[in-house]
C-alpha positions, 0 to 999 in steps of 0.5 A: 496455512498448515502445509507451510507452517513447519517450513516457515518456522524453520526459515525464521529460526535460520534467518534470526541471526541474519536479519538483525542488520535490518532492525531499527535498533539493537536488541540484547536478545533475539526474540521471534516476533513474527506476527506480533502486531502490538496494540492496534494503532500503536504510534510509530516515531518517525523522527521528524519531530514536527518539522515541516517538510517540502513536498515540492511545487512550493508546497510545505507539509506539516502535521499541524496545518489544520489545527487552527483552520479545521481542528476536527479534520482528522476526527472527521476522516477517522470516523468515516473510515471506521464506519466504512471499514466496519461495513466492508472490511475490504474498504481499508485496503481500497482506501490505502490503495487509492493513496498509493495510486494517487502519489505515483502519478504526478505526486500526491495531488488527488488526481486519481479522484478526478472523473472524465469530462469532455475537457479532461481525461482522468486516471480511473480508466487506466489499466491498473485502475479500471474496474479495480480502484474503489472507495470513491464514495467514501472519499466523497462522503468525507469531503462533503462533511469537511466542506460543511465543517470548514469550506475549501480548507482540507484538500482531497489529496490530504483526505487520501493521505489521512484515510490511508493512515486510518485504514491501516490503524483500524486494521491493526497496524501502526499509526503515524503523524500524517503531514498535510498541506497538499494542494489538489491538481487541476489535471490528471494523467492517464498515460502516467497511470499506465506507465508509472504504476507497477503491474502485478506481474512485475519482477524485482528489477522493474519494481525497484526502478518504478519506485526509483522513478518517483524518488523512493528506494528499494527499501521503500518498495519492500516496506510498502509492498507489505500493504498487501497484508490486507485486501483482495486481488482478481484471479486475472492478476495472478494467473501467471502463478498458476501456470502449469499447476495440475497439468501432469505428474511433474507439476509438483516438481515444476512449482515446488512441492512446498507450495503446490497445495497453495497454488492448487487451492488458488485454482479451486478458488478461481475455477469457473469465474473467468478470472473475475473471482476475488481472492485475499492477498493474505489468506492467513490473516486477511483483514489484519494489518500485520507481517503475515504477508512476508511470512507467506512469501518465505513459504512460497505463498505470495499471491501476486507474482510481483509479491513472491518475486521479492522473496527469491531475489538477491540484492538489487543493483546498488540497493538493499538486499530485497530478500533480506528485508523480506526475512527481516519483516517476517521475523519482526513485525515491529521492524516492518511497522517502523519502516512502513510508517517511514515509507508512507511519510516519504511517499506522502511527500511526492508532489507535482512538479514546479509550476503545476499549480493547485487548489483545494477542490470543493468536490474531489471529482472535478476541478473547481473551475468545472463545478 
C-alpha cells in the first residue's frame, strides 16, 4: 500500500524502543524485523516439552497420542491440506477459521462440523457461520482417508486442530506440535455459536471479554487476530469502515487523510456487489501468513472494524496493552509467530464441560448414533 508506506516505517522506527518489553527474549541490538517470516513452517518452541495437558472433561492431550495407533495421521492431514490450498489458496484461512469457530463453542469438540438433522440443530446456520464457513469437504476427505488407514481412531476435532496448523505452515507461517486426543461431541449449540463468537464489528472491550469467557487472555486475542493475515471477508462485514467515505468535501477529515485512499479503494471493490463481494483481509500479502496484518493496522488499513480497533486501543482493564502488542508484532514477526503458536496451543486445550461425553465420529457430519 504505497500511500501508507512512509507512515508505517516512521511508526515502526518510533516504536522500536517501546515494543521490546513484549519480546519473548532480549536482543543485543534493535533490528527491524517487520515482515520477516523466516522459512515456512519453522518450528516454534512452545515449552511444554512433550508433557501431556488436560483439556477438561477427562480428556488428556499429548503430541504422541496417535504414534502407535495411527502413525500416518499427521502425514495424511498435511498432504490433504497442501493439495486443497494448492487448488484454492483461500482454503488455508477457511480451515484455520473452522478450528477457531469450533473451539469457541463448548470447546474443541468438532461440533461445528455437525449437519442439521431432525433431531439435532447444528452450528452451521448460526449468524457468524452461515454462508461463511467453508472447507467441510476437505475435512470429509481427510476423515475418509483416516478411516481407511485407522478406523475410529482420529477424532474430527483433532483433524481440525492439525489442519489448522498445517494451513498456517503451507501459507508461510510457523509450525508447532499439535496436542491431540480430543473427543468429538455428540451435540452442537446454535445459541453458543451466536453468543460466543466475536463479531467483525466488535470493539476491544467486547473482544477481550469474549476471549476471557472461554479462558483466553487479551494477549491471546491480539495474537490470534493475526490469523487475519490470510483469507477474505465479505463487504457486508466491514461496511461500518466505509461509513461517510466519499459523501462530501469533509470526508477526508472525518476518516483521516492517511487512510482515505484505502477506504475509497474498498468502496470501489464493493461497488455494485450488494455487499457480497469478497476482499482480502490483507491486501498487501494476501496469501502469506506473516505480520503484515499488524503493519496494516498501524497504517489504518485494517479491513474489519474489529481489527482496526486493536491499533487504537490502550490497555484493556486488567489486561495487556492491546495497541502495544499490535506494535510489537508489527515490528518483529518472530515475536508474533511465537505468541501465535502458543495461543493456538492454549485455544486447542479448550474442551467441553465435565459429563458431556464424547466419541470418535466415523463421519464428521453426524454423531455415530445417527450414522
